[in-house]
TORTOR-673994 format. One record per residue: x, y, z of N, C-alpha, C, O in turn; residue in three letters. Coordinates in steps of 0.1 Angstrom, whole numbers, plus 2048, in hexadecimal, padded with zeros to 3 digits. Layout:
N
XYZXYZXYZXYZALA...
//
This chain:
557
8477977C783C78C7C883978A7D383F7907DCMET82E7817D682877A7E183376F7E68357667DELEU83A76F7F18427627F583C75A7FC83E74E7FCSER83176480782F75881081E75E81781C76A81BHIS81775581880775881A80675282880A746829LEU8007588327FB7538417ED7588407EA76383DTHR7E374B8437D574C8467D07488547D573E85AILE7C875085A7C774B8677B574D8687B0758864ARG7AF74486C7A174486F79574D86878C75486CSER79B74985C79275185078974884B78C73D849LEU77E74B84A77174084477273584B772735857ALA77572884377871B84778771884978B70D84DVAL78D72084779C7208457A37218587A372C85DILE7A771785F7AC71986B7B971F86C7B972A872ASP7C571A8677CF71F8647D771A8587D970E857GLY7DB72384E7E371B8427EF7288417EE734842LEU7F872083F80672883980972382B808717829GLU80E72B82181372781581E72E81081D73A811PHE82972780C83472E80583372E7F58347257EDASP83073C7F182D73C7E483873C7DB8427437DFCYS83B7377CD8477377C684473F7B98397427B5LEU8507427B385074A7A684974379C8467387A0PRO84674679283E74078583074078882A748790GLY82973578081B73378281B72678C82271C78BMET81272A79580B72279C7FE71E7987F7726793THR7F871179A7EC70D79A7E470A7A87E87027B0ALA7DB70F7AA7D37097B77C87017B37BE7057ACLEU7C96F57B77BD6EA7B27BA6E67C07BF6E87CBTHR7B16DF7BC7A86D87C979B6D57C47976DB7BAGLY7946CB7CB7836CB7CA77D6D67CC7806E07D2GLU7716D47C57676DE7C87646E07D57606D77DCTHR7656EE7DB7616F17E776D6EE7F176B6EF7FDGLY7796EB7EE7836E87F77886F67FC78C6F7807ALA7887007F478970F7FD7957167F579D71D7FBGLY7967147E779D7197DD7997297DD7A17317E0LYS78F72C7DB78C7387D978E7427E879174E7E9SER78A73A7F178B7427FF79C7467FF79D751805ILE7A67427FB7B47437FB7B37517F37B575C7F9VAL7AF7527E57AE75F7DF7A77697E77AB7757E6VAL79C7657EE79676F7F679F77580079F781802ASP7A576C8067AF7708117B877B80A7BB785810ALA7BE7787FF7C87807F87BF7907F47C579B7F4LEU7B378D7F27AD79B7EF7AC7A47FC7AE7B07FDALA7A779A8057A87A28137B37A681A7B37AE824LEU7BE7A18147CB7A88177CE7B58127D37BE818LEU7C97B48067CA7C07FE7C17CA7FE7C37D47F7LEU7B87C88057AE7D680A7A17D48067997DE804GLY79D7C580478F7C47FF7857C480D7897C2819ALA7797C580A7707CA8187727BD8227727B181EARG7737C182E7717B68397647B484175D7BD843ALA7627AA8447557A884B75779E856760796855GLY74F79F86074F79486B74C78686875077C86ESER74478785D74277985A74D77185374C765850GLU75777985076377184C76B76885777375F854MET76976D86376D76486D76A75887075E756871ILE77374E87276F74187476873C88076C74088BARG76073787F75673388C75B730897763726896ALA7597368A77637338B077073B8B17797398BAGLY7727448A578074C8A777D7588AB77175B8ABALA7877638B078376F8B57877788AA7817828AAGLU79077789E79477E89579B77488B7A076988CARG79977D87E7A17758727AF77E8707B1788876ALA7B67788687C277D8677C87788597C676C857GLU7CF7808517D477B8437E27858437E2791845VAL7EC77D8417F978584280177E835803772832CYS80678A82E80D78482181B78C82081D797824GLY82378581C83278981983678B80E838781806VAL83979780B83E7997F984D79E7F78527A67FEPHE8527977EE85F79B7EB85F7A87E18587A87D7GLU8657B17E48647BF7DE8707C37D88717CE7D2THR87A7BA7D78887BF7D28877C57C388C7D07BFTHR8807BF7BD87E7C37AC8727C97AC86F7CE7A1SER8697CC7B585E7D47B585E7E27B68577E77BFASN8647EA7AE8677F87B185D7FF7B585F8067BFGLU84E7FF7B08458057B18418047BF83E80F7C6SER83F7F97C383C7F57D38477FB7DE8437FE7EAALA8537FB7DA85F7FF7E485D80E7E185C8147ECARG85C8167D68588257D684C8277DE84D8337E2ALA8418207E18328247E88378237F683582C7FETRP83E8167FB84281680884E82180B84E825816LEU85782580186082F80885A83C80A85F845812ALA85083E80284884A80084285080D84185C810HIS83D84181383484481F83C83F82E83683F839ARG84783C82C85383983584F82C83C85182A848ASP84B82483484481783884C80A8348487FE836LEU85A80E82E86480382986D7FE833875806838GLU86D7F38378767F08428837E783988E7EB838GLU87F7DD83488A7D582D8867D881E87B7D581AASP8907DE81888F7E180788A7D68018837D87F7PRO88D7C980788A7BE7FB87D7B680287A7AC7FCGLY8777BA80C8697B48108617BE8168647C981CGLU8507B88128487C081883F7B682183D7AB81CCYS83B7BA82B8307B08358247B78358247C283BILE8197B483080A7B58328037B08388017A4834VAL7FB7B58447F37AC84B7E67B584C7E67C184CARG7DB7AC84E7CC7B184E7C67A585A7C679885BARG7C17B08637B77A786E7AB7AB86F7AA7B786EVAL7A17A38707947A686F7907A287C795798881VAL7887AA8837827A78927727A889176C7A8887GLY76C7A989E7607A689E7597B48997607BF89APRO74D7B48937497BF89074C7C58837497D1880GLY7547BC87A7577C18707647CA8707697D0866SER7697CB87D7757D387E7817D08797847C487AARG7897D88727957D186C7A07DA86E79D7E686ESER7AD7D686F7B97DD86E7C07D88657BE7CC861ARG7CC7E185F7D57DC8547E17E28587E27ED85DALA7EC7DA8557FA7DD85A8027DB84C7FE7D2844TYR80B7E384A8157E38428237E48488277EF84CVAL82C7D98478387D98508387DE85D83E7E7862ASN82D7D586382A7D98708267E48778257E7883HIS8227EC86D81C7FA86F80C7FE86D8097FB862ARG8058028737F780286F7F580B8637FB816862PRO7ED8088597E981084F7DB81184B7D480884FVAL7D481A8427C78188417C380E8377CC80A830THR7B78098357B48008297B480681A7B87FF810VAL7B08168187B581B80D7C781A80B7CC818800HIS7CE81C8157DA8188117DE80B80D7E8807806GLN7D68058147DB7F38107D67F38037DD7ED7FBLEU7C87F97FE7C67F47F07D17FA7E87D47F57DDARG7D68067EC7E180E7E27EC8067E17F28057D6ASP7EF7FF7EB7FE7F87EB7FC7EB7E48057E57DFLEU7ED7E67E37EA7D87E07E97DA7D17EC7D07CAGLY7E77E67C97E97E87B97F57E47B77F77DD7ADGLU8027E97C08107E57BC8147D57BE81E7D07BAHIS80B7D07C48127C17C980A7B47C18107AA7BDLEU7FC7B77C07F37AD7BB7E67B27B37DE7BB7B5VAL7E77AA7A97D97AE7A27D27A279F7D7799799ASP7C67A17A47BD7957A57B279579B7AB7A0799ILE7B078C7957A678A78879F77E78C7A377378AHIS79378379378877A79978077279077F776784GLY77976979476E76178F76676878776376277CGLN76177678975977F78375B78977C753791778HIS76C78877877279377676A7987657697A3761VAL76578E76075F79375375279B75474D79E749HIS74C79D75E7427A57627467B27627407BB75CHIS7527B476C75A7BF76F75E7C676175F7D2760LEU7617BD7587657C374C75C7C97437607D073ALEU74E7C77457447CF73F7437DE74473A7E573ELEU74B7E274D74A7EC7527547F77497617F6749ASP74E80374375880B73E76281174376D81373DARG76081675076C81875977781075A78281475AASP77380375B77D7F575D7837F775078E7FB752ARG77F7F67447837F873778D8007347977FD72EGLN78980C73B7938197387A181673F7AC81973BARG79E81074D7AB80D7557B28037507BF803751ILE7AC7F97497B57EE7427BD7F27367C77ED732ILE7B77FE72F7BF8037267CC80B7287D7809721VAL7C88157357D381E7397DD8117437E8815745ASP7DA8067477E47FE74F7EE7F97447FA7F8745ASP7E47F47397EC7EE72F7F67F57278007F0722PHE7F38047277FC80E71D80681572A81081B727GLY80281273680D81974180A82873E81282F739GLY7FB82D7417FB83B73F7FB84174C7F584B74DHIS80083C7597FF84076580384E7687FD855770HIS80F85176181585E76480E86975F80D873766ALA80786875280087274C7F28727517EC87D750LEU7EC8667577DE86775D7E286E76A7DA87676ELEU7EB86D76F7EF87477D7EF88377B7EC88B784ALA7F48877707F389776B7E589B7687E18A676CGLN7DE8927637D189575F7C789876D7BF8A076FVAL7CC88F7757C189077F7C589C78A7BC8A378FALA7D489E78B7D78A97917D38B878D7D08C2794GLU7D38B777D7CD8C577A7BE8C577B7B88CF77ETHR7B88B877A7A88BA77C7A58BD78B79C8C578EALA7AB8B97927AC8BD7A27AF8CB7A37A78D37A9GLY7B98CF79F7BA8DC7A17B18E77997B08F279EARG7A98E378E79F8E978A7938EA79378E8F5797TRP78E8DF7967848DE7A17888E47AD77F8E77B4HIS7948E67B27948EC7BF7948FD7BB7919067C3ASP7978FF7B179690D7AD7889117AE78491C7B2LEU7809077A777290B7A576A90B7B27619137B4ARG76D9027BC7699057C776D9117CF7659167D7ARG7789157CD77F9237D577592D7CF76E9357D6GLU77592D7C076B9397BB7609397C175D9447C6ILE75892E7C374C92E7C874B9327D87409367DDALA7559307DF7569337EC7579437ED75294A7F6GLU75F9487E47629587E775895F7DC75A96B7D9ILE74E9587D67489617CB74196D7D273D96B7DDALA74097A7CD7379857D472C9817D872A9827E4PRO72397C7D37169777D271296C7DE7079687E1GLU71D9687E371C95D7ED71B9647FB72596A800ASP70F96380170896980B71096481771196C820GLU71595881971E95482672E958828735955831ASP73196081C73E96381A74496C82874F96A82FARG73997682873D98083473F97884374997A84ATHR73697084673696A85174096085174696085CSER74495784874F94F84575D956849765951851ARG75E96284276896A84276C970853778971858LEU76197185976197886776696D87176D97087AASP76296086E76595487577395187577A94F87FPHE77995186578795086278D95986B795954874LEU78A96686A79497086F79696D87F7A196E885ARG78896988578996689479395D89779C95F8A0PHE79395188F79D9448917AC94A88C7B6945892GLN7B09538857BB95A8837BF96288C7CA95F890LEU7B996B8927BC97089D7C09688A97CA96B8B1ASP7B895E8AB7BD9588B77CA9518B67D29508C0GLU7CE94A8A77DA9468A57E69508A57F194E8A9LEU7E295B89F7ED96589F7F196B8AB7FC96F8ADGLU7E496C8B67E796E8C07F19658CA7F796A8D4GLY7F195B8C77FA9518CD8089538CB81094F8D3LEU80B95A8C181A95E8BE8209508C18249508CDARG8219458BB8279388BC83493B8B483593F8A8LEU83D93A8BB84C9388B684F92A8B08499208B3GLY85A92C8A685D9208A28619158AA8689188B4ALA85E90A8A885F8FE8B185D9008C08638FA8C9ASP85690A8C285090E8D084A9018D784F8FD8E2GLU8408FB8D283A8EE8DB8448E58DE8448E08E9PRO84D8E18D68598DA8D98618DD8E78648D58F1ASN8648E98E586B8F28F08638F18FC8698EC906GLN8578F58FC84F8F590884F8E89108518E891CLEU84D8DD90684B8D290A8588CE9128568C891DALA8638CF90D8718CE9138718D59208768CF929ASN86C8E192186E8EB92F8668E493786A8E1942ASP85A8DF93184F8DB93D8588CD94385C8CD94EGLN85A8C493B85F8BA94086E8BA94B8718B2954ARG8748C794887F8CB95087C8D295C8828D2967ARG8738D995A86D8E19688668D89708688D897DLEU85E8D096C8578C49728618BC97A85E8B8985ALA86A8BA9758748B097C87F8B79828888B0985ASN8818C498488E8CE9878928C699389E8C3994ALA88B8C399B8938BF9AA8998B19A98A28AD9B1GLU8938A99A089B89D99C8A789D9948B0895995SER8A48AA98B8AF8AA9848BC8B098B8C78AC989ILE8B98B99938C38BF99C8C98B69A68D48B89ABLEU8C28B09A98C68A39B48D189A9AC8DC8989B1ASP8CC8959A18D488C9978E38929968ED88C998GLY8E38A19918EC8A998E8F78A99989028A7995CYS8F28AB9A78FB8AD9B19008A19B490C8A19B6ARG8FA8969B68FF88A9B79098849AC91387D9AFARG9078879A291188399691D88F99B92888A99EALA91C89B99B9278A39A093089D9A993D89C9A8LEU9278999B392D8969BF9378899BB9428879BFASP9308819B49388729B09468759A695186F9A7ARG94288199D94E88899695C88C99B967888999LEU9568979A596289D9A895F8A39B79638AE9BBASP95889B9BF95589D9CE96289B9D596C8959D0GLY9618A19E496D89C9EC96E88E9F097988A9F4ASP9648869EF9668799F79718719EB9738759E0HIS9778669F298385F9ED97D8559E098584F9D8GLU9708559DE96984E9D39688559C696684E9BCHIS96A8619C596786A9BA9718679AE97C8629B0SER96B86A9A297486899797E87099898986C994VAL97D87A99D98B88399A99687F9A39A28819A0ALA9938799B199A8729B89A08679B59AD8659B4THR99785F9B199C8529AB9A685499E9B084D99DALA9A185E9959AE86198B9BB8649909C585D98ECYS9BB86F9989C78729A09CF8689A69DB8689A5ALA9C785E9AD9CC8539B49D58489A89E08449A9ASP9CB84799D9D183F9959DF84598B9E783E985ALA9DE84F98B9E885B9849F585698D9FF851988ARG9F48599999FF8589A3A0584A9A2A118489A2ARG9FC83F9A1A018329A1A0882F993A1482C992SER9FF83198AA0583197CA16837979A20832973LEUA1484297FA2384997DA2F83F984A3983B97DGLUA2E83C98DA35831992A3882498BA4381F98BLEUA2D81F985A2F81497BA3681996EA3D811967VALA3382596AA3882A95CA4982B95DA5082A953ALAA4E82C968A5C82D96BA62820967A6E821963ARGA5C815968A62807966A5B801959A607F8954HISA51805956A4A800948A4580C941A3E815947ASPA4880C935A4281B92DA35814926A3081C91ESERA3080C927A24809923A1680F92CA0A80E929ARGA1D816938A1481A942A0F82693FA0482A943ALAA1782E935A16839931A0983D928A03848927ARGA078329229F98329189EA8319219DF83691DGLU9ED82B92C9E282A9379E283793E9D883D941VAL9ED83C93F9ED84A94A9E585493F9DC85B943LEU9E78549339E285D9289D285B9279CA864924ASP9CE84D92B9BE84B9279B98509399AD85493ALEU9C18509439BD8549519BC8629509B2867955VAL9C686A9499C68779489BA87B9419B3885946ASP9B68769369AB87792F99C87693499387D931ALA99C86B93D99086D94598F87594F984878953THR99B87A95799788395D99489395798D89C95DALA99989494C9958A194398589F94197D8A7945ILE98289393B97389193B96D89394796589C945ASN96E88E95496989095E96789F96095C8A5963ALA9738A595E9738B59649698BA95A9608C195FTHR9698B994D95D8C09459508BD9469478C5944GLU94E8AF9499408A994D93C8B095E9308AF962ALA9458B59649438BB97193E8CA96C9348CF971SER9458D19639428DE9619358DE95A92D8E795ETHR9318D59519258D594B9198D495490F8DB954ALA91B8CB95D9118C896990D8D49739038D6979LEU9188DC9739198E897E90F8F29749048F7978ARG9148F496890A8FD95E8FC8FA95E8F390295FTHR8FA8EA95E8ED8E795B8E58E996C8D98EC96CMET8EA8E89778E48EB9858E38FB9868D990198CTHR8EB9029818EB9139848E091897C8DA92297FGLU8DD91196E8D49149668C59109698BC915963SER8C49069718B98FE9728AF9099788B3910981LEU8A190997389991397A88F90A98288890197DASP88F90E99088790899987990E99D87390B9A7LEU87591999486C92199685E91A99485B919988ASP85491599D84891099A840919990838913989PRO84292698F83A93098883C92F97A833931972ALA84B92D97684F92996984991D96384791C957ARG84591396B84190896783290896282D903958LEU82A91096E81D91296A81C91C95C813919954GLY82292595982492A94D82492294381B92193BGLU83091B94283091093682790993682290892AVAL8209019428138F993F8089019398028FD92FGLU80790C9407FC91593A7FF91592A7F6911923ARG80891A92580C91C91780991190F802911905ARG80F90691680D8F990D7FF8F790C7FA8F4900LEU7F78F89157E98F49157E28FD90B7D88F8905GLY7E590A90A7E09128FF7E290E8F27D990D8E9LEU7EE90B8F17F49048E17EB8F78E17E48F68D8ILE7EB8F08E97E48E58E57D48E48E37CE8DB8DCHIS7CC8EF8EB7C08F08EA7C08F58DA7B98EE8D2ASP7C59008D77C59038C67C78FC8BE7C18FC8B3LEU7D18F18C17D48E88B67C98DE8B57C58DA8AAALA7C38DB8C27B78D28C07AB8D98B97A28D38B4ARG7AA8E68BA79F8ED8B67A18EB8A77978E989FLYS7AC8EC8A37AF8EE8917B38E288F7B58E1883HIS7B58D58957B28C78917C18C388A7C38BA882ARG7CD8CC8917DB8CB88C7E18C78967DC8C88A1VAL7ED8C38947F78C38A07FE8CF8A47FE8D889BSER8048D18B18078DE8B58138E48AC8158F08AAPRO81A8DA8A78278DF89F8208E488E8278E8886GLY8138E288C80C8E68808068F28817FF8F7879GLU8088F788C7FE90488F8029108877F9918883LEU81091388381391C87C81191D86E810927867PRO81090E86880A90D85D7FD90E85A7FA91184EALA7F490D8637E590E8647E591E8657DB924861GLN7ED92386B7EC93286C7EC93A85E7E394285ATHR7F69358577FB93884B7ED9368407E993E837ASP7E99288437DF9268387D192C83C7C892E834ARG7CE9308487C393A84D7C49488467BB94E840LEU7D094C8497D69568447D395B8347CE96582FARG7D695182F7D69528207C694F81A7C395480FGLU7BD9488247B19468207A895382379E95581CARG7AD95C82D7A69678307AA9728267A297C823VAL7B59718227B997A8167B097680B7AB980805SER7AE96A8077A79667FC79A9697FC79496D7F2SER79496780878596A80978397C80677B981800LEU78E98180E78D98F80F78E99980378A9A4802ALA7959907F87989977EC78B9987E278A9A17DASER78198D7E577698D7E077698E7D177C9857CBGLY7709987CA76C9977BA77B9977B377C9917A8GLU78599C7B779299E7B379798E7B079B9897A5GLN7979887BE79C97A7BE7959727B679B9697B0ARG7879747B577E96C7A978696D79C78B963798THR78797879778A97978B79797478879A96E77DGLU7A19767947AE96E7947AF95D7907B6956789GLU7A295A7997A194979979C94478E7A193A789LEU79194D78878C94A77979794977079693F76AGLU7A195176D7AB9517657B49437687B993B75FARG7B59417757BD9357787B69297727BB91F76CLEU7A992A7777A391C7727A291B7637A391075DALA7A292675E7A092474D7AC91D74A7AB913742ALA7B89237507C691E74B7C791274E7CD90B745SER7C290A7597C48FD7607BC8F67547C28EE74DVAL7AF8F97527A68F37497AD8F173A7AD8E5735ALA7B28FB7347BE8FA72B7C78EF72A7C88E8720THR7CE8EE7367DA8E67377D38D67397D98CC736GLU7C88D673E7C38C87427BC8C37337BB8B7730HIS7B88CE7297B38C871C7C08C37147C08BA70CARG7CB8CB7167D88C470F7DA8B87147DA8AD70DGLU7DD8B871F7E08A97257D789E7247DB893725LEU7CB8A07217C189671E7C289570F7C188970BCYS7C389E7077C889A6F97D58906F77D58886EEALA7DE8926FE7ED8896FD7E287D7037DF8756FAARG7DF87B70D7D886E7137D08677097D185B709LEU7C986E7017C08676F57C98626EC7C98566EATHR7D18686E87DB8616DD7E18566E47E084B6DEASN7E88576EF7ED8496F57E48406F77E68346F6LEU7D88456FB7CC8396FC7CA8316F17CA8256F2ARG7C88386E47C68316DA7D28286D37D081E6CCARG7DE82E6D67EB8266D27E98196D97E980E6D4MET7E781D6E77E780F6F07DC8046EC7DE7F86EASER7CF80C6EA7C48056E87C57FB6DA7BE7F16D9ALA7CD7FF6D17CF7F76C57D67EE6C67D47E46C0ASN7E47EF6D17E97E36D47E37DA6DD7E77CF6DCGLN7DC7DC6E67D37D46EE7CC7CD6E57CF7C16E4LEU7C37D36DD7BB7CC6D17C07C26CB7BA7B76CAALA7CB7C46C57D47B96BF7D97AC6C57DA7A16BFGLN7DB7AF6D37E07A46DC7D379D6DE7D47916DCLYS7C87A26E37B979E6E87B47956DB7B07896DCVAL7B579C6CF7AF7956C57B97846C07B57796BDTHR7C37876C17CE77B6C07CB7726CD7CF7676CBGLN7C67756D57C576C6E37B77666E07B675A6E0ASN7AB76E6DD7A076B6D57A075F6CC7997556CCMET7A97616C47AA7566B97B27496BC7B273F6B5LEU7B974A6CA7C073F6CF7B77376D97B772B6DBGLU7AF73F6DE7A47386E87977326E178D72F6E7LEU79A7316D478E72C6CC7847336C877972E6C7GLY7877406C677D74A6BD78074E6B278075A6B0MET7837456A778574969977E755696772757699PRO78775E68E77C76B68777977469177377F68FGLY77C7706A077977B6A97827876A878E7866A5GLY77B7936AA78479E6AD7837A76B87787A86BDTHR78C7AE6BD7897B96C67917C46C479C7C56BFPHE7867CF6C978C7DE6C67897E46D27827DE6DBALA78E7F16D378C7F86DC7878076D878D80D6D0VAL77D80C6DE7758176D57788246E07748256EBASP78182D6D97848386E377F8446DF7848476D5ILE77584D6E476E8576E27738616EA77385F6F6ARG77786E6E577C8796EE76C8836EE7678886E5ALA76A8826FC75E88B6FE76289A70476D89F705LEU7598A070775A8AD70E7628AC7187618A3720ASP76E8B87197758B772676F8C17307778C6739ALA7638C47317608CB73B7548C474274B8BE73BHIS7548C575175F8CA75976A8C07577668B5754PRO7778C37597818BB75977F8AF76177A8B076DPRO7828A475B78389676379089176779A893760SER79088A77279E8837777A287976C7AE87776AARG79987476679B86775D79E86B7507A1862749ASN79D87874B79F87C73D79188073678888373EGLY79187F72878488272177E87871977587A711THR78786D71C78286371377885871677A853721ASP76E85370E76484871076C83C70976E83C6FDARG77183271277582770F76D81A71076881771BVAL76B81370376280A7037687FF6FB76C8026F0GLU7687F170076C7E36F97617E16EE7557E26EFPHE7677DE6E475C7D86DB7627CC6D176D7CC6CBILE7597C26D275B7B56CE7537AE6C47477AF6C3VAL75B7A66BB75279B6B375778E6B676378B6B3SER74D7866BB7527796BD75476F6B27597646B4ALA7507746A875376B69C74F76F68F74677768FGLY75676B68375076E67574377167673B76A67CPRO74077B66F73077E66C72A78667872178E676GLY72F78568372978B68E72E79A68F73A79D68DGLN7257A26917277B469172D7B769B7297B36A6GLN7397BE69B7407C36A77357CB6B272D7D46AEPRO7357C96BC72F7D06C77347D26D473F7CD6D7ARG72E7DA6DD7337DB6EB7377CE6F372F7C56F2PRO7427CC6FB7427BF7047387BE70C7367B3711LEU72F7C970F7247C67197197C271070F7BD716SER7197C170270C7BB6FD7107AD6F77097A76EFLYS71C7A86FB71E79A6F77157916FE71579270AVAL70C7876F870178070070677570470077070DALA71176C70071576070371E762710728769710SER71B75A71B72275C72673075472173B759725GLY73074571973A74171674674870E75374670FGLY73E75370474775C6FB74C765705758766705GLU74576B70F74977571775577172275D77A726LEU75576572676075E72E76D75F72677876372BSER76C75A71A77875A71077E76971078876D715ARG77677070A77A77C70478078471178A78B70FILE77B78172078078872C78E78272D79878972FSER78E77572C79B76F72F7A47757257AE77972BLEU7A47777187AB77970D7AE78A7147BA78E715ALA7A67917167A87A17197B379E7287BD7A4728ILE7B17957327B779373F7C678F73A7D0794740GLN7C77877307D377F72E7DE78C7267EA78F729VAL7D779271E7DE79D7157DF7AB7207E87B371ESER7D97AD7287DB7BA72D7E57BB73B7EB7C4740SER7E47AC7407EE7AB74C7FA7B074A8007B6753VAL7FE7AD74080E7AF73A8117BF73D81D7C273FARG8087C773E80B7D274280B7D775080F7E3752GLY8077CF75A8017D376580F7D376E8197CB76CTHR80E7DD77981A7DD78281B7D378B8267D078FALA8127CD78E8127C37978187B77958157B078BALA8227B279D8297A979982379979B82878F796PRO8187987A480F78F7A680178E79F7F97987A1THR7FD7847987F07847927EC7787987F276E79ALEU7DE77A79A7D577079E7C976D7957C0775793VAL7C87627927BE75E7857B17547927B5749797PHE7A875779479E74F79B79374B79278975178FASP79673F78C78D73578378873E77777D73E772GLU79474877279374E76679174675C78F74D752ALA79173A75A79273075078372974F78171F748ASP77B72F75776C72975976772B748769735741VAL76171D74575A71D73976371B72E75F71E723GLY76E71673077671072577B70272877A6FC733ILE7816FC71D7866F072078D6E971578E6F170BGLY7936DE7137996D97097A36DE7047AB6E270CGLY7A56E16F67B16E86F07B26F56F67BD6FA6F8ARG7A86FC6F87A870A6FB7B070870A7BA70E70CVAL7AB7017137AF7037217BD7037207C470A727ALA7C46F87167D26F37137D97037117E3706717GLU7D370B7067D87187037D97227107E272A713ILE7CD7217187CE7297227D872872C7DD731732VAL7DB71A72E7E67147377F37197327FD71B739GLY7F471B72780371D72080472D72180F732723ARG7F873371E7F77447207FD74773080774E732GLN7F77427377F874474780574074A80B748752LEU80C73474581973274882473A74082F73B744ARG82074073682874B72E82675773883175D73ATHR81E75973E81F76774882676375482C76B75BLEU82475875682B75176383C75576184375576BGLY84175775585175A75685276975585E76D755GLU84777475584C78175B84378476984778D770SER83877C76C83177F77783177378083476877CHIS82D77578D82976979581B76679381476F798GLN81575C78E80875678C80174E796805743797ILE7F875179D7F17497A47E274779E7D975079FLEU7E07387987D473678F7C972C7957CB720795CYS7BE73179B7B57267A07AE7217957A872878EVAL7AE7137957AA70A7887A56FE78A7AA6F7793THR79A6F87827956ED78179A6E57757956DA773HIS7A36EA76E7A56E47637B36DF7657BC6E476ALEU7B26CE75F7C06CA75D7CC6D17557D86D4758ALA7C46D37487CD6D973C7D36E77407DD6EB73BGLN7CD6EF74B7D46FC7527DC6F875A7E76FD759VAL7DA6F07647E16ED7707EF6E576C7F96E6774ALA7ED6DD7607FA6D575B8036E175580E6DC754SER8026EB7528086F574A8106FD75581B701752ARG80B6FF76381170676F8207007728246F5770ALA82870B77783670677A8336FD7878396F2789HIS8297037908286FC79D8176F979E80E6FF798HIS8176EF7A78086EB7AB8066EC7B980F6E67C1GLN7FB6F37BF7F96F17CD7EA6EE7CE7E26F37C7ALA7E96E27D67DD6DC7DA7D56E27E67DA6E27F1VAL7C66E67E47C16EA7ED7B56DE7F47AC6DA7EDVAL7B66D98027AD6CF8057A76D280F7AC6DB817ARG79B6CB8127946CD81F79E6C78297A76C0825LYS79E6CB8357A56C684179D6C884E7916CC84DSER7A16C585979D6C68677A66D186C7B26D1869LEU7A06DB8747A96E68787AB6E28887A66D888EGLY7B26EA88D7B66E689C7AB6E28A67AF6DC8B0ARG79F6E58A37956E38AC78C6D78A77816D48ACASP7936D289D7896C589777F6C988E7796C0889GLY77C6D688B7726DB87E7776DE8737836E3871THR76E6DC86B7756DC85C77F6E985977C6F485DPRO7896E58517946F184F79A6EF8427976E583BGLY7A46F783D7A86F682F7B76F38317BC6F883CVAL7BE6EB82A7CB6E88267CF6EE8197C76EE80FSER7DC6F18187E36F48097F26F18097F96F3813MET7F56EA7FD8036E57FF8066E27EF7FE6DE7E6ALA8146E67EE8186E27E081B6D47DD81E6CD7E6THR81A6CF7D28196C17CF8236C07C48246C87BCVAL82E6B47C48376B27BB8356A67B682E69F7BDHIS83C69F7A983D6947A583168D7A582769279FGLY8326817AC8266787AD81967C7B080F6797AAGLN81B6857BB81068B7C38086957B77FC6957B6HIS81069E7AF80C6A57A580469F79B7FA6A4797ARG80A69279780368A78A7F66877917EB68878BILE7F668279F7E867D7A27DE6867A47D26837A4GLU7E36947A77D969F7A77D56A47977CA6A9793GLU7DC6A27907D96A47827CF69977E7C669C776ILE7D268B7837C668277C7B96837867AE67E782ALA7BA6897907AD68C7987A769678F79B69478BARG7AD69F78D7A46AB7827A06A57767946A8772MET7A869C7707A369676579A68976579268775BLEU79968276F79167677178367777A778671778GLY78768178577D68378F78067779978B67279CGLY77267279D7736687A877B65A7A27836547A9GLU77965679678064979078A64E78978965577FARG79564B78E7A364C78A7A96407857AE63878DILE7AB63E7767B16317707C063276E7C463E76ETHR7C762876D7D76287697D863375D7E063C75ESER7CE6317527CF6397487CE64774B7D6650747LYS7C26497547C16597577CF65E75E7D066A75FTHR7D86557637E265976B7ED65B7607F366675FVAL7EE6527587F965474A7F56617437FD66873EASP7E96627427E267173A7EA67C7437F368373EHIS7E767B74F7EC6877587F86897597FC695758ALA80367D75981267D75981368474881968F748ARG80F68073F80F68473580E691732816695729GLU80569C7398016A673980D6AE73E8136B7738MET8106AB74B81B6B17518286B074C8306B8750LEU82C6A574383A6A573D83A6A97308446AC729HIS82A6A872A82C6AB71B8326B87178376BE720GLY8336BC70B8376C870482E6D37088306DE703PRO
//
């Protein structure tokens, strides 16, 4: 879950730090105070588009940093470990910096990552349900994703995507080596030229590293030799300050001491060990100096060889150590192209086999989707009833389509079908005319589907828009229940929702360090929370009855 959020110079926010708590936290405040900017900051932190217009006026850059507890978030920890980005097994620090010209940088545990990686990680950390999420729900692709998330089909989906990818790779290879392809001969000649270059290099195993070590040693041979000689002189030279002389003197003195105090025998053993180690070090240093190559011609050979290796590595856009693997890939590619029609027939058989495998996986996925869709439909229908839509129904229509060409998402067309009340004909969600009905249905879907999400933190940005009264109380209870299993951050203007939260944070307009408008946010407790609920109930005119009502809402059942 999100434990701490820091925002610097983003939009109207000068500087803001907030400790996030488990359970449900309601984010409240007057309209225009900046509540949604906090949600925008979280979205930016998790890979949303960055623009220079986000930077606060007068600032050079904007920055958002989030600290996430990952002790119980196995999927996030696995993602980090797979990419060697895990430092503390119980914590993950994510940072996003936006500079001039919309340039942005992203960091995970203090190491740079791409925005794509940030988005990928974000799916394991936070799920944001924005103000206009009901518009996103009209998209069939989004509807399919909701069903798959709810059913936990990710492992099977990965298999479907992998087989589809293999099929498309095979078809591309078939197209490249087809006999009628006029470019095949010229491409084959070019690949053979590249292969001849690499094979002519005759690169040995780990040779780039060995040559780099040789180059450093040869380039610094005189310094190495001088250092070895001075060390030898100090170890066993003729002068009175050498280690060998010191050990011999110490031994003679200690032998005299040992005649009167047996404890000196232990010290004598240590001195003898020191003398032995000094002798072994001297022998090793002599071997080093005798084997040291001072030949400038050898240094030139090594540097020319290294230059050739690095030139080829740049040419093939790989590291020097990857050149052997690149040679193998080219060799396979040349062999593949040269085999021509025979290889095409083989690839056609492979593609047909992969297509069959894909169809079988898609059939399994279709069955799972239908089972999950029925469970989701029951939950959403129940929530629609609780949200003041008696007689409303929700269903998921899943139709298996043609499996050709293989798709990474399976073969199903998924569509949400709803009836808003008795006597209303079920129809696609995209055909629901009433904005109020769409908002309620959207909220019912969100509350029902998030139980299957992998993200431990769920953000609702005014997802309760368009509702009020008894329905708002129900929404508050549902979000609080979600707060027992997830961390919930809910931006709301409804006192009925805010009063059900475990915690409440108020976003207020303030002055920044430079005296210009800014934003502050702080958790409120006790009387301060009662006063905030009263403000939400009564607006500018807050009476004692309004305060009593607020207190009753907070302390009531």
